[in-house]
N, C-alpha and C positions, 0 to 999 in steps of 0.2 A: 931779382923778381919776387913778387909775392905768390903765395899759394893760393890766393883767393880764386874762385870761379870767375868766369867772365859771364857776363849777363848776355842772354840770348833768349830768342822766342821760341827756340825749340822744346821741347819737352826733356828733361832728364831721364835716363833710365834709372828707375827707381832701384835702390840697394836690395840685395836680394835677402829676404827675410827668412828665419826658420820657419818651417811649415807649423801651423798650430796644432798643438796637442789637444788630445782630447780631454773631457771633463774629468778631473780626479776625484772631486768630492761629490757625493751622491746622497741620496736621502730615500730609505725605505717608504714604499707607498703603504704597506700596512700599518706600522707604529710610527714613521716619521723620524726615526733616528737618523743622525747622520754617518758617515763610514766614508773610508777612501779605498779605492782598490790601487794593489800595489802591481806596477807593471812586471814584477819579476815574481809575480803569484804562481805556486805550483798547483794548487788545487784548481779543479776542475769548475766546481761550484761556488758561487758567492753567496754567503749565508749573512743575515743581519746579525751584528753582533749584540742586539738589545733582544729582539723576539726570536731569533734564529731561524726566520723565514727563509726560504730558499728563494733567492731573487734573480738569478738566473747564471748563465755561463760566464765564466771569465773572459772567454775569447769574444763575447758580444759586447763586454764591457770594452774591452781592450780594442775593437776594431774602429777603423776610421772612415766615416762617421759611426757612433756607436749604434747597434740596433736596438733602440730605444723600443720598438714595437714588441720585441720579445722579452722586456726586462720589468722586473717588479719594483722599479727604483726609477726616480726623477733625478734630474740634475739639480745639485744644491746650488742656488743663486744667491744665498746669502754670504755675506763677507765671512773670511775663516776668524776664527776667534783669536783675538791677540794675545801675545804671549803675557803671562801674568807678571808684573814688574815685582821686583824684591821690595819689601817694605823694610826699610831700615830698621833694625831692632832696637828697642829701648830697653837699656839695662838699668834695672832698679836695684840699687844698693841700700841696706838698711844700716845705718850707723848706730852705736850703742847709745842709749838714752843716758845721758848725765843729768843726774839730779843734784840738786843744791844740798850743801849739808844742812842739818837741821839747826836752828839757830837755840 
């Protein structure tokens, strides 16, 4: 027998999906710099890496859903930067100059 599902008109039970995680990328409201909040952060306050502004409590960033009213940051909706691809290096060697003998 085949393991293909049998067609029916009854709706199937959806597969259990993992609960959606909170946003990990944020932007500072005062200066616009992007940053990430680590889930294993031991610091109580989150500070901007660029302007050093205090943006909120770590617990507020990591709560589900985040308490956006209490934060001085917004969710970063832009795509994360793509990793830089390694450009093949060009090796230039210099050969000795050969001169013709003088006639």
